[in-house]
C-alpha positions in Angstrom: 212.2 38.7 47.9 209.4 41.1 46.8 205.9 39.9 45.9 203.2 42.3 44.7 199.7 41.0 44.0 196.8 43.2 42.9 198.2 46.2 44.6 196.0 49.3 44.5 195.9 52.8 46.1 193.4 55.6 46.0 193.7 59.3 46.9 191.3 62.2 47.1 192.2 65.2 44.9 191.8 68.9 45.9 188.2 68.9 44.9 187.3 65.8 46.9 187.2 63.4 44.0 188.7 59.9 44.3 191.8 59.2 42.2 193.0 55.7 41.6 196.8 56.2 41.7 197.7 52.5 41.4 195.3 49.8 40.2 195.8 46.0 40.2 199.6 46.0 39.9 201.3 42.6 40.3 205.0 41.6 39.9 207.8 39.8 41.7 211.5 40.5 42.2 213.9 37.8 43.2 217.2 37.7 45.0 220.1 38.7 42.7 217.8 40.7 40.4 217.3 44.3 39.4 213.9 45.2 38.2 213.3 48.6 36.6 210.1 50.5 37.2 209.3 52.7 34.1 206.5 55.1 33.5 205.7 58.7 32.8 205.4 61.3 35.6 202.3 60.5 37.6 202.2 56.9 36.4 202.1 55.4 40.0 205.7 54.3 40.3 206.5 56.3 43.4 203.2 55.4 45.0 204.0 51.7 44.4 207.5 52.1 45.9 206.1 54.0 48.9 203.7 51.1 49.6 206.5 48.6 49.5 208.5 50.8 51.9 205.5 50.9 54.3 205.2 54.7 54.1 201.6 54.4 52.9 199.2 51.4 53.2 197.6 49.8 50.1 193.8 50.0 49.7 193.7 46.8 47.6 195.9 43.7 47.1 198.9 42.7 49.1 202.7 42.9 49.0 205.5 41.3 50.9 209.2 42.2 51.2 211.8 39.7 52.3 209.0 37.5 53.5 207.2 40.2 55.6 203.8 41.6 54.8 203.9 45.3 54.3 200.7 45.8 56.3 201.0 43.1 59.0 204.7 43.4 59.7 205.9 47.0 58.7 208.7 47.1 61.2 210.3 43.9 59.8 210.0 45.3 56.2 211.8 48.5 57.2 214.6 46.5 58.7 215.0 44.7 55.5 215.1 47.6 53.0 217.3 50.4 51.9 214.9 53.0 50.6 215.9 56.1 48.6 213.0 58.4 47.7 213.1 61.3 45.2 213.1 63.7 48.2 214.9 61.9 50.9 215.7 64.3 53.8 218.9 64.6 55.7 219.6 66.0 59.2 220.8 69.5 58.2 223.0 70.1 61.3 224.7 66.7 61.1 227.7 66.1 58.8 227.6 63.2 56.2 229.8 61.1 58.5 227.5 61.7 61.5 224.4 60.9 59.4 225.9 57.5 58.3 227.0 56.5 61.8 223.7 57.6 63.3 221.6 55.7 60.7 223.8 52.6 61.1 223.2 52.7 64.8 219.4 53.0 64.3 219.6 49.9 62.2 221.4 48.0 64.9 224.9 47.9 63.3 227.7 47.6 65.8 230.3 48.6 63.2 228.6 51.8 61.9 231.8 53.9 62.0 233.7 51.5 59.8 230.7 51.1 57.4 230.5 54.9 57.1 234.2 55.2 56.2 233.9 52.7 53.4 230.9 54.5 51.9 232.6 57.9 52.2 235.1 56.7 49.8 232.8 54.6 47.6 230.5 57.6 46.8 233.2 60.3 46.9 231.9 61.9 50.0 235.1 62.2 52.1 236.1 65.6 50.8 232.9 67.1 52.4 232.3 64.5 55.1 232.7 67.1 57.9 230.5 69.7 56.4 226.9 70.1 57.8 224.4 68.6 55.4 222.4 71.9 55.1 225.4 73.5 53.5 225.8 70.8 50.8 224.8 71.1 47.1 222.0 69.0 45.7 224.4 66.5 44.2 226.3 66.1 47.4 223.1 65.6 49.4 222.1 62.9 46.9 225.4 61.0 47.4 224.8 61.1 51.2 221.2 59.9 50.8 222.4 56.9 48.7 225.0 56.0 51.3 222.4 56.4 54.1 220.1 54.0 52.3 222.7 51.2 52.1 224.8 51.7 55.2 223.2 48.7 57.0 223.6 46.5 53.9 219.9 45.5 53.6 218.8 42.5 51.4 216.3 44.7 49.5 217.0 48.1 47.8 214.2 50.4 46.6 215.7 53.3 44.7 213.5 56.1 43.2 215.4 58.2 40.7 218.8 57.7 42.4 220.9 59.5 39.8 219.1 62.9 40.2 221.8 65.5 40.8 224.7 63.1 40.3 227.6 63.7 37.9 228.5 61.1 35.4 231.4 59.7 37.4 229.4 59.2 40.6 226.5 57.8 38.6 228.9 55.2 37.2 230.0 54.3 40.7 226.4 53.9 41.8 225.8 51.5 38.8 228.9 49.5 39.8 227.6 49.4 43.4 224.2 48.1 42.3 225.7 45.5 39.9 227.9 44.2 42.8 224.9 44.1 45.1 223.1 42.0 42.5 226.0 39.6 42.4 225.8 39.3 46.2 222.2 38.3 45.9 220.5 41.6 46.8 217.1 42.4 45.4 216.7 45.8 43.8 213.8 47.9 42.5 215.0 50.8 40.4 212.8 53.6 39.1 214.2 55.9 36.4 213.3 58.1 33.5 216.7 57.5 31.9 216.3 54.6 29.4 220.1 54.0 29.2 220.2 53.4 32.9 217.4 50.9 32.7 218.9 49.1 29.7 222.3 48.8 31.4 221.1 47.7 34.9 217.8 46.0 34.8 217.2 42.3 34.4 213.5 42.8 33.9 211.3 45.9 33.4 207.8 46.8 34.7 206.0 49.5 32.7 203.3 51.4 34.5 201.0 54.1 33.0 198.0 55.8 34.7 198.3 53.5 37.6 198.1 50.3 35.6 200.8 47.8 34.7 201.2 47.6 31.0 204.0 45.0 30.8 206.5 43.1 32.8 209.4 41.2 31.2 213.0 41.2 30.0 214.0 43.7 27.4 214.2 40.9 24.8 210.6 39.9 25.6 209.3 43.5 25.4 211.2 43.9 22.1 209.5 40.9 20.7 206.1 42.1 22.0 206.4 45.5 20.4 208.6 44.9 17.4 210.8 47.8 18.5 214.6 47.7 19.3 215.5 50.8 21.3 214.1 50.8 24.8 212.7 54.3 24.3 210.8 53.1 21.3 209.7 49.9 23.2 208.4 52.1 26.0 206.5 54.4 23.8 204.9 51.5 21.9 203.8 49.9 25.2 202.1 53.2 26.2 200.3 53.3 22.9 199.2 49.7 23.2 197.8 50.2 26.7 197.0 47.4 29.2 197.3 43.9 27.8 
């Protein structure tokens, strides 16, 4: 469902110097699989996810999502994904219910109102479903952003730090939702700094540091490679080892 081959992206810093944010990253994610993207701040995780979501174009390599090239067929990619960024915006004057119905309509859903009502309950949004989004707390906005990303039931989910601002109960509901999505054959990329989340959800892990991919494999494979048990220790050992 997702294929990434030699992906690279450069930026220019404030002093005009080139910065290689992502360099030669390659991995695949299949249907019915959750792959975790792990790395320190500034590692290149969000840049990689933004390229997959067609928000920025790669400078090197190629990537396809649901069979569509992210450069040659960006509209088809966008129809196939539910993308949650770390700073997803909402329409401040609209209520959560209106946001979900509107986004469902944009995605071509004919039953957007019914989909919205299901998600209002699923993510505990109903109690503030009629409140304008600009009056919601950070956690409430995050719930609406998650629902907005999945209202059209896309085959591919790209989630960047989805539990930011969520309480424990709603986070558990999100985990259950993603596990059910995996059972239905959905493909999920999940970026997080919380090792417990990654250990619970992810079938495989991709570790990125300073724009380079350090490892890709199951937790069992990464434990064998590093000789460590706890995911946090595995992660730190991979950072120390550097690129393979």
